C-alpha positions in Angstrom: 4.7 3.9 146.3 5.6 0.6 148.1 8.7 -1.2 147.0 8.7 -5.0 146.4 11.8 -7.0 147.2 12.7 -9.5 144.5 13.3 -13.0 145.7 16.7 -14.6 145.1 17.1 -16.9 142.2 15.4 -14.9 139.5 17.4 -14.6 136.2 17.1 -12.5 133.1 19.1 -12.2 129.9 19.5 -9.3 127.4 21.2 -9.1 124.0 21.8 -5.6 122.6 23.1 -4.7 119.1 25.7 -2.1 118.3 24.5 1.0 116.5 25.8 3.3 113.8 24.0 6.2 115.4 27.2 8.2 116.0 28.5 7.7 112.5 26.0 9.6 110.4 24.2 12.9 110.2 21.5 11.6 112.6 24.0 11.6 115.5 22.1 10.2 118.5 18.7 10.5 116.9 18.9 8.1 114.0 20.8 4.8 113.8 21.1 1.4 112.3 21.6 -1.8 114.3 24.8 -3.7 113.5 25.6 -7.4 113.9 27.7 -7.0 117.0 25.9 -7.9 120.3 26.7 -7.3 123.9 25.2 -10.1 126.1 24.1 -9.5 129.7 23.0 -12.1 132.2 21.7 -11.2 135.7 20.6 -13.1 138.7 19.0 -11.9 141.9 20.7 -13.0 145.2 20.2 -12.6 148.9 22.8 -9.8 149.2 25.8 -8.1 147.7 26.7 -7.1 144.1 29.0 -9.0 141.8 29.8 -7.6 138.4 32.0 -9.6 135.9 33.0 -8.3 132.5 34.4 -10.3 129.6 35.6 -8.9 126.3 35.6 -5.2 125.5 36.2 -3.0 128.6 37.4 -5.9 130.8 39.8 -4.5 133.4 38.8 -0.9 132.5 35.2 -0.3 133.5 34.1 -0.2 137.1 32.9 -3.4 138.7 30.5 -2.0 141.3 27.5 0.2 141.6 29.0 2.7 139.2 28.9 0.2 136.3 26.5 1.6 133.6 24.5 -1.7 133.4 24.1 -1.8 137.2 22.8 1.7 137.2 20.4 1.0 134.4 19.1 -2.1 136.1 18.6 -0.4 139.4 16.9 2.6 137.8 14.6 0.3 135.9 13.7 -1.7 139.0 13.1 1.5 140.9 10.7 2.7 138.2 8.8 -0.6 138.5 8.6 -0.4 142.3 11.1 -3.2 142.7 14.4 -3.7 144.5 17.0 -6.5 144.5 18.8 -7.3 147.7 21.7 -8.6 145.7 22.7 -9.0 142.0 25.1 -11.1 140.0 25.7 -9.5 136.6 27.8 -11.0 133.8 28.6 -8.7 130.8 30.0 -10.3 127.6 31.0 -7.3 125.6 31.7 -7.4 121.8 30.8 -3.8 121.0 34.1 -1.7 121.0 34.2 1.2 123.5 34.7 4.8 122.5 34.3 4.0 118.8 30.9 5.6 118.1 29.2 2.2 118.0 26.8 2.8 120.8 28.4 0.7 123.6 27.1 3.0 126.3 23.6 3.0 124.8 23.8 -0.8 124.6 24.7 -0.9 128.3 21.7 1.3 129.3 19.2 -0.5 127.0 20.5 -3.9 128.2 20.3 -2.9 131.8 16.7 -1.7 131.4 15.9 -4.9 129.5 17.2 -6.9 132.4 15.0 -4.9 134.8 12.0 -5.3 132.6 12.6 -9.1 132.4 12.9 -9.4 136.2 9.7 -7.4 136.6 7.8 -9.7 134.2 9.1 -12.8 135.8 8.3 -11.8 139.4 4.8 -11.0 138.3 4.3 -14.4 136.7 4.2 -13.0 133.2 5.1 -14.6 129.9 6.3 -13.5 126.5 4.4 -14.6 123.4 6.2 -15.5 120.2 5.0 -16.3 116.7 6.8 -19.4 115.3 6.9 -18.1 111.6 8.3 -14.8 112.8 10.9 -16.6 115.0 12.0 -18.6 111.9 12.1 -15.5 109.7 14.4 -13.8 112.3 16.8 -16.7 112.0 16.1 -18.0 115.5 14.7 -21.2 116.9 13.0 -22.3 120.1 16.4 -23.3 121.5 17.4 -19.6 121.4 14.6 -18.5 123.7 15.7 -18.2 127.3 14.7 -18.7 130.1 12.8 -21.9 129.4 9.1 -21.7 130.2 9.0 -17.9 129.9 7.9 -17.9 126.2 4.6 -19.2 124.9 3.9 -20.0 121.2 1.0 -18.2 119.6 -1.6 -19.8 117.3 -0.3 -20.2 113.7 -3.3 -18.5 112.2 -3.6 -14.7 112.8 -7.1 -14.4 114.1 -9.1 -13.9 117.3 -7.1 -16.4 119.3 -3.9 -14.8 118.1 -5.0 -11.3 119.1 -6.3 -12.4 122.5 -2.9 -13.8 123.4 -0.6 -11.4 121.7 -2.7 -8.2 121.8 -2.9 -5.9 118.8 0.6 -4.6 119.6 2.4 -7.9 119.9 6.1 -8.1 118.9 5.5 -11.1 116.7 4.6 -10.3 113.1 6.8 -11.4 110.2 8.1 -8.7 107.8 8.4 -10.0 104.3 11.0 -7.8 102.6 13.4 -9.1 99.9 16.9 -9.9 101.1 15.9 -9.3 104.7 14.8 -11.7 107.5 13.1 -9.7 110.2 10.0 -9.2 112.3 8.2 -6.1 113.3 6.0 -4.8 116.1 3.1 -2.5 115.7 3.7 -1.3 119.3 7.3 -0.6 118.5 6.3 1.5 115.4 4.2 3.7 117.7 7.0 3.9 120.2 9.4 4.9 117.4 7.1 7.6 116.2 6.6 8.9 119.7 10.3 9.0 120.3 10.9 10.8 117.0 8.3 13.5 118.0 9.9 13.9 121.4 13.4 14.2 120.0 12.2 16.7 117.4 10.5 18.8 120.1 13.7 18.7 122.1 15.9 19.7 119.2 13.7 22.6 118.4 13.7 23.7 122.0 10.0 23.2 122.4 8.3 22.0 125.5 4.9 20.3 125.9 2.2 22.7 127.2 -0.5 21.4 129.5 -3.6 23.5 129.4 -5.2 23.7 132.8 -8.9 24.3 133.2 -10.7 25.4 136.3 -14.3 25.3 137.2 -16.0 27.9 139.4 -19.3 27.4 141.2 -21.5 30.2 142.4 -23.5 29.9 145.5 
């Protein structure tokens, strides 16, 4: 597979919540997002690697290619057939390290989110959002970054909505008492698939692929 070099000047942002996964019987399989967020900003450059860390882990974590966010970004880009000649990465960490609150998982997820954002931007993509869902999540248009990357969907959920968002768009409001949230049909399927994969792994089972061959007689 050919590798595409990302141009300098592209930027992406990721915000990842802490998780209670290590605090309960679900261990790393089940968890609950908490209201502590690590923020990651990345920008492509012509060359070099610059990593700056603020907050938790500052002065303790590596500031080079061994940094977990950098490794996740590079792995994500590699999977997408992309490569950055240089990167500037700023990590503003709030999630405590080594406290069972998913700081390492947040770094990996954030890094992959950065890679996904860069891949979408370089391919002239855009992210749809549904204004009522945005309001229900406690956010506003001012919270959406980068500017011009997000496109508002029609207010009425109909043919136009589905044509722009697709049936699995991450934009539907979830009306639950005492909660302000949104949900994604696509994420529901991803969660179910992840649960099945984790269950198979915990039971020591592997997926079996049945091969069929055809024989022709002359």
